[in-house]
N, C-alpha and C positions, 0 to 999 in steps of 0.2 A: 432679340433672341427669340427663337421659335419655342412656343410653349408646348409641353407634352399634352397629348390629348387625354381626356378623362378615361377613355377606354384602356389606353396603355398603362396609365397609373394603376388602374384596378388590377390588371394582369400581373404587374410587378408585385403588388401587395400580396396577391394570392400565392405567387411563387415563394416569396419570403416566408410566409406563414407555414407553407407546406414543409420547407426545409427545417424550420425550427421545430416543428412537430416531430419530424423524423429523428432529429438529434435527441429530443426528450424521450421518445419511446425507446431508442437504443440504449440510453443510459439507465432507464428504469428496469430493464430486463437483465442487466449484468450485475451479479452480486459483488459487493465490495470485498476486498481481502479480509477485512475484520469480520464481516458476517459469515463468510465461508469457514473461517478458522474456529469460530466459537459455536457453530451449530451443533447441538447434541446428536449422537447416534442413537436411534431408537429401533426397537424390533416389535413387531406385532404379535409374536408368539410368546406366551407366558412360559417360564421355566417349569418343568414338571417337578413335583416334590420328590426329594431323595427318598430312597428306600433303605431302611436300616438293615445291614447284613448281620444275621445272628452270629454270636460268638460261640466257638466250639467249647463246650464244657464237658470234659471227659468224653463220654460216648453220646452226648446230647448237644442240642443247640440251645442258646440262651439269648433272650432279648430283655432289655430293661428300659425304663423311662417313666413317663407320666401317662396315666390312662386318659386318652382323649375322648373316648366314647365307649359305651357298652350297649350291645344289641343282642338280647338273648344270651347265647353262649359265645358270642364273638366280641373280642376286645380289640380296639384300635389303640396302639401304643405310639406315643410321640416322644422323640428324644433329639438331642442336638445332631445325631447322626442321620436322622430321617424318621420314617414311620414304618410300622410293622403291624401285621394282623396276627392275632393269636386266638385259638379256639380252645375252650375247655369243655369238660363233660362231668357227669355225676361222680366219676371215679377220680377226678383231679383233686389233689390235696391242696388246700388253700391255707397258708400260714400267714399270720399278721404279727408285726412287731408294734408294741405300744411302749411309750417311754416310762421309765421308772428312774429312781435316784439311787445313789450308793446306799442310802438307808434301807433300800429294799433288798439288798444283798445280805443274806444272813447264813450262818452255819447250817450245813446240810443241804443247801440248794445245789442243783446241778446247773452249771453255767458253761458257756462257751466263751473262750478268750480269743479275741482277735488282736494279735500283737502289733504295736506300732514300731517296737524294737525289742530285741532280745529273743529268747527261744525257751521252749518248754524244758523244765529241768533246772533252770537258772532263775534270773530275775527278768521279768517282762514288764515293759510299759504298755498298758492296754490301750488300744485304739477303740475297742468295744468290749463290753461285758454283757452277754445275752443269756437270760435265764431260760432254761428249757431242756428237757431230756430228749434223747433220740426217739425215733418212731416206735421203738420197742419198749419205751418207758425206762430205759437203762441209762446210766451215766457212765458210759464207756467210750473210749476212743474208737473211731471207725477207721477202716483202711483208706477211705477217701478223705479229702480235705473237708473240715467242718466249717461251712460258711455261715451258719446260723442265720440264714435268710438274708445275708448281705452279699454284695458282689465279691467275687474271688479276690484274694490278696496274695501277692508274692510271698508273704510271710505265713500264709495259711491260717489255721485256727485249730484249737484243741479244746476238748470238753473235759471237765473235772468237777469234783465236789468241793464246796467251800468248807474249809476247816475253821477259819476264824477271819474276822475283819477288825483291823486296828487302824483307826484314823482313816487314811486313804489306801491302806495296804491290805490285800486279800491273800491269805495263805490257802493254797489249792493243792489237792491231790488228784492226779489223773490215774485212771485204772485202764490197763491194757487188756485186750481180749484174752491174753494168756495169764491174767491174774497179777501181772507186774504193777508196781506203784511208782509214781514219779511225783516228787514234790516241787512246786513252783511258787515263787513269790511274785505276786502281781501288783504293780504300782499303778494307781489311777491318778488322773489330774483333771483340770477343767475342760480338757478336750476329749475326755473319754465319754463315749456314748453308752448309756445304760438302757437296756430294753428287756421286755418280756416277750418271748415268742410263743404263740399258741395257735391252735387250729381254729379256724372260723368257717362259717358257711359261705357259699358262693355269693350271697347277697351283700357280702362285705366288699365285693369288687365293684367299685363305683368310680365315676368320673372324677378326676382330680387327684386320686391317690397315686402313690408310686407303686411300680410293679417290677418284679423280676420273674420271668417265666421260662421254664425249661421243657423241652420236648423235641419233636422231630417234625420237619416240614412234610405236608401232604403233597399230592401231585399238583395242586394249585398254588403252592408256595405259602400256604397258611401254616403257622406253627401250631401243631396239635400238642398241647401241653399236659404233662402229668403232674407238674408241681407249679404252683403260683405262690410267690412270696410278696407280701405287701409291706415293704420296709419303710422306715422313717425318712423324712426329709433331712438331708445332711448339708449344712452350710448353704441353706436356701435352695437346694436343688435335689432332685432324685438321684440316689447313688446308682452308678452305672457299672455293668459288668466290664471287666477288662480281660484282654487276652492274657492267658497265663504263660 
């Protein structure tokens, strides 16, 4: 038998190695079905933060949430709905709510009742009882809904004078602008919020507090506010304005 020359054997080896290399390279550049189906979809652009749309409150706009930062007279407000910028001035009225207990509700006090159920003139279960007269120092009902520095409620709110307190029940008399009187029985329970609402200086507006601000937007979309309320945390979160 004729033996293959060394030169021919070398050529055959080179051809075989070249073929194997081509197959290996082809398989390494083709993704497997498993890899292509599980690869995550990514984007290089970060989502822009949402902007909170102010809620219409009578003839003004209202925003609420937590104070994220304060710079001069500019306040950045953060809420689950997004963020908003508000600006105040020396003429802005700032009201703050501080917690009290039922023991702090005594005869003769002016309080605002925020009902959880019931209506003025009958028996009401109170969602909140807030001490504080109106801006004129009177304890009379107003034509507008009395929110007592809290977000608006479909059941509204009304102001009256405490006649007596027995156990967890408050006897209340409301006085109309026309001099009329209405008697209401107010029942309280473990869920009732008790607070004192009073005017404070602008330096009370600090990061971390809750805020409800009302006013009108300027040309730049910043809410120029005439009233700022600093309410209490409710159920671990800042109370939010709701569309009426």
